[in-house]
C-alpha positions as CSV (number, residue, x, y, z in Angstrom):
1,M,-0.1,0.0,0.1
2,A,2.7,2.4,0.9
3,S,4.5,1.9,-2.3
4,S,1.5,2.7,-4.4
5,A,1.1,5.9,-2.5
6,R,4.6,6.8,-3.7
7,A,4.2,6.0,-7.1
8,I,4.8,8.8,-9.6
9,Q,1.9,9.4,-11.9
10,Y,2.9,10.9,-15.3
11,T,0.6,13.5,-16.4
12,I,0.4,15.2,-20.0
13,P,0.3,19.0,-19.4
14,S,-2.2,21.1,-21.4
15,R,-1.1,22.5,-24.7
16,E,-3.5,25.2,-24.6
17,D,-0.9,28.0,-23.9
18,F,1.6,26.7,-26.5
19,N,-1.3,26.9,-29.1
20,K,-1.9,30.6,-28.3
21,L,1.8,31.6,-28.8
22,S,2.9,33.2,-32.1
23,D,4.3,31.1,-34.9
24,E,7.8,32.7,-34.0
25,Q,7.4,31.6,-30.6
26,K,6.5,28.1,-31.4
27,T,9.3,28.0,-33.8
28,R,11.9,29.1,-31.1
29,V,10.5,26.3,-28.7
30,G,11.0,23.6,-31.5
31,E,14.5,24.8,-32.5
32,A,15.4,24.8,-28.8
33,F,14.3,21.2,-28.2
34,E,15.9,20.1,-31.5
35,L,19.3,21.7,-30.6
36,F,19.4,20.2,-27.2
37,D,18.0,16.6,-28.2
38,S,21.6,15.5,-28.4
39,N,20.9,12.0,-29.5
40,K,17.9,12.9,-31.8
41,D,15.5,10.5,-30.2
42,G,12.8,13.0,-29.7
43,L,13.0,13.1,-26.0
44,L,15.0,15.4,-23.6
45,T,16.8,14.3,-20.4
46,Y,16.5,16.4,-17.2
47,E,19.6,18.4,-18.0
48,E,18.7,18.7,-21.7
49,F,15.3,20.1,-20.5
50,R,17.1,22.6,-18.4
51,F,19.2,23.8,-21.2
52,V,16.0,24.3,-23.4
53,L,14.5,26.4,-20.7
54,R,17.4,28.5,-20.4
55,A,17.7,28.8,-24.1
56,L,14.1,30.2,-24.0
57,G,15.1,32.7,-21.1
58,F,14.0,30.8,-18.1
59,E,16.2,30.2,-15.2
60,L,14.2,28.1,-13.1
61,P,15.5,27.0,-9.8
62,K,16.2,23.0,-9.6
63,P,13.3,22.2,-7.4
64,Q,10.9,23.9,-9.7
65,T,12.4,21.9,-12.7
66,Y,12.5,18.8,-10.7
67,D,8.8,19.1,-9.9
68,L,8.1,19.4,-13.6
69,L,10.1,16.2,-14.0
70,V,8.1,14.5,-11.5
71,R,4.9,15.6,-12.8
72,H,5.4,15.5,-16.6
73,G,8.5,13.2,-17.2
74,Q,7.8,9.9,-18.8
75,K,9.4,6.5,-18.5
76,P,12.0,5.6,-21.3
77,A,10.6,3.0,-23.7
78,S,13.2,0.6,-22.7
79,W,12.1,0.8,-18.8
80,P,10.5,-2.5,-17.6
81,L,6.8,-2.1,-17.4
82,D,6.6,-3.6,-13.9
83,Q,9.3,-1.3,-12.4
84,E,8.9,2.5,-11.1
85,C,11.0,4.8,-12.8
86,P,12.8,7.2,-10.6
87,P,12.4,10.9,-11.7
88,V,15.9,11.1,-12.7
89,H,15.6,8.8,-15.5
90,R,12.3,10.1,-16.7
91,L,12.3,12.0,-20.1
92,F,10.4,15.0,-21.7
93,S,8.8,14.5,-25.2
94,L,8.5,17.5,-27.7
95,P,4.7,18.0,-26.9
96,T,5.3,18.0,-23.3
97,T,8.2,20.5,-23.6
98,Q,6.1,22.6,-25.8
99,A,3.2,22.7,-23.4
100,I,5.6,23.6,-20.4
101,A,7.4,26.2,-22.5
102,G,4.2,27.6,-23.8
103,S,2.8,28.0,-20.2
104,L,6.1,29.7,-19.1
105,I,6.1,32.0,-21.9
106,R,2.6,33.1,-21.5
107,Q,3.1,33.9,-17.9
108,R,5.9,36.2,-18.5
109,D,5.6,39.9,-17.8
110,P,6.2,41.9,-20.9
111,K,7.7,44.7,-19.1
112,E,10.2,42.4,-17.4
113,E,11.0,40.8,-20.7
114,L,11.8,44.4,-22.2
115,R,13.9,45.1,-19.2
116,R,15.9,42.0,-19.8
117,A,16.3,43.1,-23.4
118,F,17.5,46.6,-22.3
119,R,20.1,44.9,-20.1
120,L,21.4,43.1,-23.2
121,F,22.2,46.4,-25.0
122,D,23.4,48.1,-21.8
123,I,25.9,45.6,-20.8
124,D,28.1,47.8,-18.8
125,G,25.1,48.9,-16.6
126,K,25.3,52.8,-17.4
127,G,21.5,53.0,-17.6
128,M,21.3,53.9,-21.2
129,I,21.7,52.4,-24.8
130,T,24.4,54.5,-26.4
131,Q,25.3,54.7,-30.1
132,E,28.3,52.6,-29.1
133,D,25.8,49.9,-27.7
134,L,23.9,49.8,-30.8
135,R,26.9,49.7,-33.0
136,R,28.3,46.7,-30.9
137,V,25.0,44.7,-31.1
138,S,24.5,45.5,-34.8
139,K,28.0,44.0,-35.4
140,Q,27.2,40.9,-33.2
141,V,24.2,40.2,-35.3
142,G,25.8,40.7,-38.6
143,N,23.8,43.7,-39.5
144,N,26.3,46.6,-39.8
145,I,24.0,49.6,-39.5
146,P,25.6,52.9,-40.8
147,D,26.8,55.3,-38.1
148,A,24.5,58.0,-39.4
149,D,21.5,55.9,-39.0
150,I,22.6,54.6,-35.3
151,A,23.0,58.5,-34.4
152,A,19.6,59.1,-35.9
153,M,17.9,56.5,-33.8
154,V,19.4,57.5,-30.6
155,E,18.6,61.1,-31.4
156,E,15.0,60.4,-32.1
157,F,14.4,58.4,-28.9
158,D,16.7,60.2,-26.6
159,A,14.0,62.6,-25.2
160,S,16.2,64.4,-22.8
161,G,19.3,64.8,-24.9
162,K,21.6,62.9,-22.7
163,G,23.2,60.9,-25.3
164,G,21.4,57.7,-25.1
165,V,18.0,55.9,-24.5
166,D,17.4,55.1,-20.9
167,E,15.3,52.3,-19.7
168,D,11.8,54.3,-19.4
169,E,12.5,55.7,-22.9
170,F,13.1,52.1,-24.1
171,L,10.1,50.7,-22.6
172,R,7.9,53.5,-23.9
173,L,9.2,52.8,-27.4
174,M,8.9,49.1,-27.2
175,M,5.4,49.0,-25.7
176,S,4.1,51.4,-28.3
177,K,5.2,49.0,-30.9
178,K,3.0,46.1,-29.6
């Protein structure tokens, strides 16, 4: 009786949130899954799953990801049917990963996501995105924007003339685009 009370029940999470994502978001989830499915078997180990979440911008604490493993991880096909599979050996399928990622993405605070994006530009923490920051990011992504265009962008959105776009200006600009 005690062993059945401790048995781990595998449940399939709802894909409702995933289905509401944009096509671009769905593609990002699929690409992350494909990238970290190291043996290309269509299943992720616990560690691979954690890498997928990180690639999608989620730094969940181990207890939270372990809870997802306990609730939604499935036994490997080779696991004996008559034996309980410890959580550490359970795996995540693509549909399960999509459902979990979809739920996490839909729970995100858009302003917090924009603040995180701002910090990607403002790597030295000066509180603004300068022409040099835009030039650096432009080169990193292989899109060398001419200096005159970079200067025009900063000038247009730098409301107070301080030489860069601060976080509030960045948030207003990005929120107006939605």
